[in-house]
N, C-alpha and C positions, 0 to 999 in steps of 0.2 A: 502809509507805514507809520508805526509807532513802536515805542519801547516801553514795556511794562515792568516797573520794579515790583518783583514778586513779594508777597507777604504771607506766603504759606498756603496750604490747601488741605483738603481732607485726604486721608490715607486709605487706600483700598486694602484688600486682603494681602496682595503681593506687591512688594516694592517694585518688582520688574514690570508690573502691569499698571503702575500708578499713572493716572492722568492728572496733571496738576491743574487745579481750578482756583487760581488766586483771585482774591477779592482785592484788586489793585486799581490805583488810579493811573491814567496814562500820563507819562512824563515826556517832556521835550528832551531832545538829545542832539548834540553837535555832530553826530555821525550820520545825519540825513543830508544827502547831497542831491540837488536837482538843477534844473536849467537856470535857476536864479543865481547860482554861484558864479562869481566873476571868473574863476579858473577852477572848474570842477575837478580837473586832474590833480592839481596841487591840493585842493581841499580834501579830496579822497585820500591822498597819501598822508596828509597831516592827521586826519581822523583815524586812519588805520594805525598809524604809529602811536597815537595817543591812547586810543581806546581798545585797540586790538580787533576792531571790526568797523565796517562802514557800510551803509545801505545807499545804493544809487537808484534814483528814480527811473521808472520805465521810460520817461521822456528823454533820457540820455541815450537810449538805444532804439532809435526809430526804425531800424531795419529788422528788428526781431519780429517774426511772424508768429504770434502767439497761437492763432487758430491752427496753423499748420503743425506747430509743435505739439499742441494738445491732441490733435488727431493722431500724429505719430506716436506720442506717448501713450495714448489709450490702446493702440494696437500692441505696443511693446508690453504694456502691463497685462493685457489679456493673454498674450502668449506666455508671459512669465508665470502667471497664475495657473495656466492650464498645463504647464510642464513642457511646452514646445520650445521655450527659450531657456537654455540651461544656466545662463549666467545671472544668478540671483543672489540676494541677501535673504537668508532664511531665518525665521524666528526659532529660538530666542537669541541667536548668536550675534555678538556685536562686531567682531573683527574677522577678517578672512583667515583661513579658507572656510567658505560656507558650503554645506551640503547642497547638492543640486536637486533635492527633492522638495517640491513646494507644498507637500501635503500638510505640513504643520503651519503653513502661512509664510508670506514674504513681507519684507519691508523695504526692499530695494531691487532695482534692475541694473545689471552691470553691462558695460561695454556697448554703449549706444552707437559708437563709431565702428563697431565690428563689421567687416565686409559682408557677412551673411545676414545682417539686418537690412531688410528691404528699405527702411527709412533712414539709413545711416547718413545720406546726403542732407536730409532735413535737419538732423542734429548737427552735422558738420557746419552748416551755414551759421548756426548760432555760436558754435565753439570757435570758429575761425573768423567771426564777425570783426571787421576792421576796427570798429569803435571799442568793442570789448578788449581786443588785443592792445589798443592804446592804453587803456586803463591798467591792464595786466603789466605791461612794461613799466609804466610809471610806478605802480605799487611795488613791483620787485626792485626797481631801480636799475634797469638794464635797457639795451637797445632792442627794438622789435626783432632784429635779425638774430638775436641770441636766444629767442624763446624756444622752449622744448615742449613738444606734445607730451602730455601726461595722461590724465584720466577724464572720462566723461561718463558718469553714471546717473541714475535717477533714484530719488527717494520717494516712496509711494505709501499710500494708506496701508497700514498693517491689517492683517486679517483678524487680529484681536489687539486690544490695548497693549502698548509696548513702550518701554522707555530704555534709554541707554544710561549707563552709569556715568558719573562725573569722570572726565578724563582729559588728557592732552594727547593728541594724535601720535606724537613721536617721543613722548617721555613716559616711562612706565610709572604706575602708581606707587611702586616701591622705591622710587628715586628719592635720595636725600635732598634736603634743601640746597646744598651746594651743587649736587648733580643737576638739579632743576635749573639753577642759575647759570651754570656753565653752558647748558644747552640753549637756554633762552637768550643768551648773549650772542649766539651765533646768528648770522643772517638767515632769513627764512628760505631764500633761493627759490621761492615759488609764490604763486597767488592761488587762493582757493575760494570758490564762490558757490552760492546757491541762487539759482534763477527760478523763481516761483511761477509756475504756470497757472496756479490757483492760489488764493489767499492762504498763507501759511504762517502758523504761530508755533512751530515745533522746536525751534532753536532756543535754548536757554544757556546763558553764559554770564560770566562775571567780568565786566570791563576792567582792563588794566592788568589782568592776571597773566598776560603775555610778557610782562616785564618783571614779574616777581615770583618768588617761591610761594608755595601754599602756606597759609596761616595754620596755626595749630587746629583751629576749628575746621578748616577745609580738609586738612590731612586726616583728622580723626573722625570725620563725619561718615555716616553710612554712605556707601557708594551710590545709592539711589535716593539720597536725602532730597525731599521735596523743596526745601528752602535753605539756601545758604546766604549769609549776609552779602548784600550788594548785587545779587543776581538779577538779571532782567530777562524777559521774554522778548525776542525780536519778532515783531509782527510784520510780515511782508504782504503787500498787495500784489496781485497778479502782475507780472512783468517787471517787478523790482528785483534788483540783484544785491545780495549781501555778500561782501567779501569779508573774510575773517582769518586771523592768524590761527593756524591749525594747532598751535600749542597754547592757545587761550584755554582756561578752564571752562569746559562746556559739556553739555549733554543734550540729548534729544528726547522729547516727550511726544508720543504719537497717539492720536485719537483714531480708533478704528471706525468711528461714525462719520468722519469728515474726509472728503476727497482730498488727496494730496498727490501732486505730481510736480516735484521740484528737481530741476536738473542740477547736478552736483559735480562741478568740474574743478580741475586744477591744471595749471600750466607752470612749467619751471623755466630755468635758464641754464645755458651751457656752463656757466660759472659754478654751478652746484657740484659738478663732477659726480662722485658717487654718494654725496651727502643725501640725495633724494632717492637713491636706488631702491632701498627696501620699501619705503612708503608707496612707491609707484609700482614696482615690479611684482610685489606680493599679490597684486590684484590680477595678474596673468595677462596684462596688456602686451607684454613682450612676446607672447605666443602667436600673435597674429599681426602685429603692427608692420612687420617687414613685408607682409603679403598684401597690405592694404593698398588698393589701386585708387589713386587720386586723379587719374586722367579724365574722369567724367566731370570734375569740378570746372567751374568757369576759370579762365586763365589766371586772374589775380589770386583767387583763393587756392588754386592748384599749386602755385609756387610757394605760398605760405605754408600750406599743409605738407608739401614735399619736404621742405627744409626742417620743419618742426618734427616731422616723423623720422627723418634721418637722424636727428639729434637723439631721439628716444631709442632708436635701434642701436646707435653707438653706445648709449648708456647700458643697454642690456648686454651687449657683447663684452663690455669692459668690466661688468659687475659680477657676472657668474650667478651662482645660486645665492640669493639674498635672504632666504628664509621668510619668516613671518614675524610681525610685531608682537602678536599675542595669539599663537596657535591654540593654546590651551586656555580656556576660560572657565 
């Protein structure tokens, strides 16, 4: 894993299709946690609080079965591209709802835990992995018994070069500086991560922006600006996990020539109440979660999954129609 401070790149014809090719040196960064850390849980929490993201070494998750996950991910991606799996992120739309027609290309596969997915158990083993849940609870600052099931999706190689605009997941681009600060000062109430099944250098972010409003340069920049001051590219090796604050200023830059299968998950806490409702339920997970049968899981995972699913179902029942963060783009 490495973090690349970006120094700009050539611009193609369309900003939406720009693939950033920075001529940059690799920089060391304090957000890299591995087995050499005296207390990796504490170190991960400190790095996330300070920088807005943290990368955890694959060595910290010995029970992850990358080969099984790659095989299942390949089947899911093939089904999504062929149109036989309807839950997809389609080009060029950034936020849900997405059309279920893959003819213009896809960049993501939704609902890996859906009961109709033949491989849902394979993905569930990584989502409910005991070690992952320990980190999630520490990063949120809650007990494991308070965790709430949220989302498990996959980000894949797009059918053509594609990029996301600079954004915060739960703060509109039109927000004033004061509105940004008010939202950023609230607890996150969840942990969000990327688990790379293949080497991945798609996530671009500006460390520290999870604690401050945008600068004038950031606010006035083109939404697809290839370089903003202080940005870095997070380069993951297969098996590494990047946790990041969903309201850090970030974007994705996706290369259609490079294989990508990165599991994109989030888990919340009961303390969130309805604070997390829209971000989670807008993806449609509430439509099937209550019907999800966890009885085939091994006993320990079955109990964890049952409790976390029940918390999600309760959230859906209490929240009603939550709408979408950005229905019109």
